[in-house]
Each structure stands twice: as C-alpha cells, then as structure tokens.
C-alpha positions as CSV (number, residue, x, y, z in Angstrom):
1,M,49.7,206.7,101.6
2,A,49.6,205.1,105.0
3,D,49.9,201.3,105.1
4,T,46.5,201.2,106.8
5,V,45.0,201.5,103.3
6,L,46.4,199.5,100.5
7,Y,45.9,200.6,96.9
8,E,46.6,198.6,93.8
9,V,45.7,199.0,90.1
10,S,45.6,195.9,87.8
11,D,44.0,195.4,84.4
12,G,41.7,198.5,84.9
13,L,40.6,197.5,88.4
14,A,41.6,199.6,91.4
15,T,41.5,197.7,94.6
16,I,41.3,199.7,97.9
17,T,41.8,197.7,101.0
18,L,41.3,199.0,104.5
19,N,44.2,197.4,106.4
20,R,43.7,197.8,110.2
21,P,42.3,194.3,111.0
22,E,43.6,194.5,114.5
23,A,41.4,197.5,115.1
24,M,38.5,196.2,113.1
25,N,39.5,198.6,110.4
26,A,38.4,201.6,112.5
27,L,39.1,205.0,111.0
28,D,41.9,206.9,112.7
29,V,43.0,210.2,111.1
30,A,45.8,208.5,109.1
31,T,43.4,205.9,107.7
32,K,40.8,208.5,106.7
33,V,43.4,210.6,104.9
34,A,44.8,207.5,103.0
35,L,41.3,206.3,102.1
36,R,40.3,209.7,100.8
37,D,43.4,209.9,98.7
38,A,42.9,206.4,97.4
39,A,39.3,206.9,96.5
40,E,40.0,210.2,94.8
41,S,42.9,208.7,92.9
42,A,40.7,205.8,91.6
43,A,37.9,208.1,90.6
44,A,40.3,210.5,88.7
45,D,42.4,207.8,86.9
46,A,41.2,207.2,83.4
47,A,43.0,203.9,83.4
48,V,40.8,202.7,86.2
49,R,37.6,201.3,84.9
50,A,36.2,199.8,88.1
51,V,36.9,200.0,91.9
52,L,36.8,197.3,94.5
53,L,36.6,198.5,98.1
54,T,37.3,195.8,100.7
55,A,39.0,195.2,104.0
56,A,41.6,193.0,105.6
57,G,40.6,190.4,108.2
58,D,37.4,188.5,108.7
59,R,35.8,190.4,111.6
60,A,35.1,193.8,110.2
61,F,34.8,195.7,107.0
62,C,35.0,199.0,108.9
63,V,33.5,199.9,112.3
64,G,33.6,203.6,111.6
65,Q,35.4,206.2,113.7
66,D,38.3,205.1,115.8
67,L,36.7,206.0,119.2
68,K,39.9,205.5,121.1
69,E,41.6,208.2,119.1
70,H,38.4,210.2,119.0
71,I,38.3,210.5,122.8
72,G,41.8,212.1,122.9
73,L,40.9,214.5,120.1
74,L,37.7,215.6,121.8
75,A,39.7,216.3,125.0
76,A,42.2,218.4,123.1
77,D,39.3,220.3,121.5
78,R,37.9,221.1,125.0
79,E,41.3,222.5,126.1
80,S,41.8,224.5,123.0
81,G,38.1,225.4,122.3
82,S,38.8,224.7,118.6
83,G,36.1,222.1,117.8
84,R,38.5,220.8,115.2
85,T,37.7,217.1,115.7
86,M,34.3,217.1,114.0
87,S,35.7,218.8,110.9
88,T,36.6,215.2,109.9
89,V,33.2,215.0,108.2
90,A,34.1,217.8,105.7
91,E,37.7,216.9,105.5
92,H,37.5,213.1,105.2
93,Y,34.1,211.5,105.1
94,N,32.4,213.7,102.6
95,P,35.3,213.6,100.0
96,I,35.4,209.8,100.4
97,V,31.7,209.4,99.7
98,R,31.8,211.9,96.8
99,A,34.7,210.0,95.2
100,L,33.0,206.6,95.5
101,A,29.5,207.6,94.6
102,G,30.5,210.1,92.0
103,A,33.1,208.1,90.2
104,A,32.4,207.7,86.5
105,K,32.9,204.0,86.8
106,P,31.4,201.2,88.9
107,V,32.4,200.7,92.5
108,V,32.0,197.3,94.2
109,A,32.1,196.9,98.0
110,A,33.1,193.5,99.3
111,V,31.8,193.5,102.9
112,N,33.7,190.9,104.8
113,G,32.5,191.6,108.4
114,V,30.9,194.4,110.5
115,A,30.2,197.6,108.7
116,A,29.2,200.3,111.2
117,G,28.8,204.0,111.2
118,A,31.0,205.5,108.5
119,G,31.9,202.0,107.4
120,F,28.2,201.4,106.6
121,G,28.2,204.7,104.8
122,F,31.1,203.8,102.6
123,A,29.5,200.5,101.7
124,L,26.3,202.3,100.8
125,A,28.3,204.7,98.6
126,A,29.3,201.8,96.4
127,D,27.2,200.8,93.4
128,Y,27.1,197.1,94.2
129,R,27.6,195.3,97.5
130,I,28.8,191.7,97.8
131,V,28.4,190.6,101.4
132,A,29.8,187.7,103.3
133,D,27.2,185.6,105.1
134,T,29.0,186.4,108.4
135,A,28.9,190.2,107.9
136,A,26.6,192.6,109.7
137,F,25.6,196.3,109.4
138,N,24.9,198.9,112.1
139,T,24.2,202.6,111.7
140,S,25.7,203.2,115.2
141,F,25.5,207.0,115.2
142,A,22.7,207.5,117.7
143,G,24.4,205.0,120.0
144,V,27.2,207.5,120.5
145,A,24.9,210.6,120.5
146,L,25.7,211.6,116.9
147,T,23.7,212.2,113.8
148,A,24.3,210.4,110.5
149,D,27.3,211.2,108.3
150,S,29.2,209.6,105.4
151,G,26.1,210.1,103.3
152,V,23.9,207.6,105.3
153,S,21.0,210.0,105.6
154,W,20.9,210.2,101.8
155,T,21.8,206.6,100.8
156,L,20.1,204.5,103.4
157,P,16.5,205.8,102.8
158,R,17.0,205.3,99.1
159,V,18.0,201.7,99.6
160,V,15.6,200.5,102.3
161,G,12.9,203.3,102.3
162,P,12.5,206.2,104.7
163,G,10.5,204.2,107.3
164,R,13.1,201.4,107.7
165,A,15.9,204.0,107.6
166,A,14.4,205.9,110.5
167,D,14.1,202.7,112.5
168,L,17.7,201.7,111.8
169,L,19.0,205.2,112.6
170,L,16.9,205.9,115.7
171,F,17.4,202.4,117.2
172,P,20.8,201.2,116.1
173,R,21.1,197.4,116.0
174,S,23.1,194.7,114.3
175,V,21.5,193.8,110.9
176,S,22.6,190.4,109.9
177,A,23.8,189.6,106.4
178,Q,20.6,187.7,105.6
179,E,18.4,190.6,106.7
180,A,20.6,193.0,104.8
181,Y,20.0,191.0,101.7
182,E,16.3,191.0,102.3
183,L,16.3,194.8,102.8
184,G,18.3,195.4,99.6
185,I,21.5,196.6,101.4
186,A,23.4,193.5,100.1
187,N,23.1,192.9,96.3
188,R,24.7,189.5,96.6
189,L,25.2,187.2,99.6
190,V,28.0,184.7,99.5
191,P,29.8,182.3,101.9
192,A,32.5,184.2,103.7
193,A,35.2,181.9,102.3
194,E,34.1,182.8,98.8
195,L,33.8,186.6,99.2
196,R,37.1,187.8,97.9
197,A,37.1,185.6,94.8
198,E,33.5,186.4,94.0
199,A,34.0,190.2,94.5
200,E,37.1,190.2,92.4
201,K,35.3,188.2,89.7
202,V,32.5,190.8,89.6
203,A,34.7,193.8,89.8
204,R,37.1,192.6,87.1
205,A,34.1,191.9,84.8
206,L,32.9,195.4,85.3
207,A,36.5,196.7,84.7
208,Q,36.3,195.1,81.2
209,G,32.9,196.4,80.5
210,P,31.5,199.6,78.7
211,T,32.8,202.2,81.1
212,V,31.0,205.1,79.5
213,A,27.7,203.3,79.7
214,Y,28.3,202.4,83.3
215,A,29.1,206.0,84.2
216,A,25.9,207.1,82.4
217,L,23.8,204.5,84.3
218,K,25.2,205.8,87.6
219,E,24.4,209.3,86.7
220,A,20.9,208.5,85.4
221,V,19.9,206.6,88.5
222,A,21.2,209.3,90.9
223,Y,19.5,212.0,88.8
224,G,16.2,210.2,88.6
225,L,15.9,209.8,92.4
226,T,15.7,213.6,92.9
227,H,14.0,214.8,89.7
228,S,10.7,214.6,87.9
229,L,9.9,212.1,85.2
230,A,10.0,214.8,82.6
231,E,13.4,216.0,83.8
232,T,14.7,212.4,83.9
233,L,13.6,211.7,80.4
234,E,15.6,214.7,79.2
235,K,18.6,213.5,81.2
236,E,18.3,210.0,79.7
237,D,18.3,211.6,76.2
238,E,21.4,213.5,77.1
239,L,23.2,210.5,78.5
240,Q,22.1,208.2,75.7
241,G,23.6,210.6,73.3
242,R,26.9,210.4,75.2
243,A,26.9,206.6,75.4
244,G,25.8,206.3,71.7
245,Q,28.9,208.2,70.6
246,S,31.3,206.1,72.6
247,E,33.7,203.7,70.9
248,D,32.4,200.9,73.1
249,H,28.9,201.3,71.6
250,A,30.2,200.9,68.1
251,I,32.3,197.9,69.2
252,A,29.2,196.3,70.9
253,V,27.0,196.8,67.8
254,Q,29.6,195.3,65.5
255,A,30.2,192.4,67.8
256,F,26.5,191.7,68.0
257,V,26.2,191.6,64.2
258,N,29.3,189.4,64.0
259,K,27.9,187.2,66.8
260,E,31.1,187.8,68.8
261,K,31.8,188.8,72.4
262,P,32.6,192.5,72.5
263,K,36.1,193.6,73.7
264,Y,35.5,197.0,75.2
265,L,38.0,199.8,75.4
266,G,36.4,201.8,78.2
267,R,35.8,204.8,76.0
C-alpha cells in the first residue's frame, strides 16, 4: 500500500488516513489504488467493527482528483486515443464508495479541511461525518466541465434534498462547515483542534458496539430510500430476525435485566 494512504487496525477500529497533506490530499493514481485497497480490506475484515476515514494536515480532507497528474494523463490519452484516464471512475472511485457505503459496519469520516469533488463523495459515503469548524465542502465537478462521480449524484440529494443538490452541483461553491451542519452534511461540528480526538472517541465507541445491528441499520436505511413502505416493512422483518439471532442481542438483553453495561462481541 502506498504511503500516501495509511492503514491501521486497533481494537476493532480500522483507521484510514489520506496522507498527501502537501498536495491537499489530492487523488493521484497511487493514492486511489491504496485508498481502494484499504477501504476494501476494512470492509472485508471481520475483526474490523468500525472504520474511521480521515486525512493528514489541517488544510484539506481531500480535494478530489489530482489535476496536475490528470492533465498529463489526458494528453497521453489524446496521443494514444485510448480514453483510459476516465476509467478511474470504474477502477477506483466506484469500488471505494461501494466499500465505504456497503461495509457491514459503521464508517465515520473526520473531515479536517476542504472536501471537494471525489473527496466530498467519500465523506458522503460514510455513515457519520464529524466536521472541523474550519472545513468546507465543494462539489467542484461542473467547475472542471465534468459530471458527478464518487456516488455524489446518489448521496447528496438524499442528504440535502434534490433541489439543494442541483444548486450545489450546477453552481459549485464553497460550503462552510456551519452551512454544512445546517444542511445535514455534517452530523457533528467541532473545533478543529478537537476533531481527531472526538472522531476517534465516536469511532471507537461504534467499534465496541453491536456490529450486526449496525450493519442491519445501514442496510435498512439504504433499502428504505429506494423501496415502498410495504417492501421496507418486509425488509425490516428480515433484518430484525438477523439481529435478534445475534449473540450481541442476547448479551444486551441479559445486561439490561442485570442492570449492567453490555460488552458486545460484534457477532
């Protein structure tokens, strides 16, 4: 894995850190490959019960595609006629978003600075966003004559509504941390100096929680957004059956009766 992405697992928590602060954590090819591999590893590892996605530095979470590298790749495409450059959406962005959004465990994004383009998309793919008061968001795509990728056309309307999503996509601008909180993009707003500690506290609490129930909650919400009430009720029945058979449910019920704090196993 490239050192532009750091990956660590400790006490059930996988921490993925974008590590190109000198480039505002822009996504060159090596970083995209490493981030994809880290996200997929975290999603597949049964020992990982929660994921924290964050970034080095204090200026940027991720400003999206590395445009300096992108210019060179586009020039090579024109010479070869391959059109290879834009395959990054299928090869990198889509798998990253699928791994984060589809992980059967909670994913927390700690947004320390600017999150733009695909960086915004990765933050939206998380289940919970803790945002520094100095951070900002920008869709960016139309500003470089591109359409949305990294799941933004799906996630953003579901977070802010289709009208506001259209405004943010058609007229890219910097959305402050405070406005992001008011729009529902940020779940929690904290002073920049407290971001990492707060994000780790939240993520570690989730890593010690009822993982099967969390996975079912993620699946239920995603399902309910695109299905009828009748279909969603059936899905809830299915998922509740799964959660009800988990060891953690038995532990929780017994702890409640004993007036104790449950110690979950994540299964």
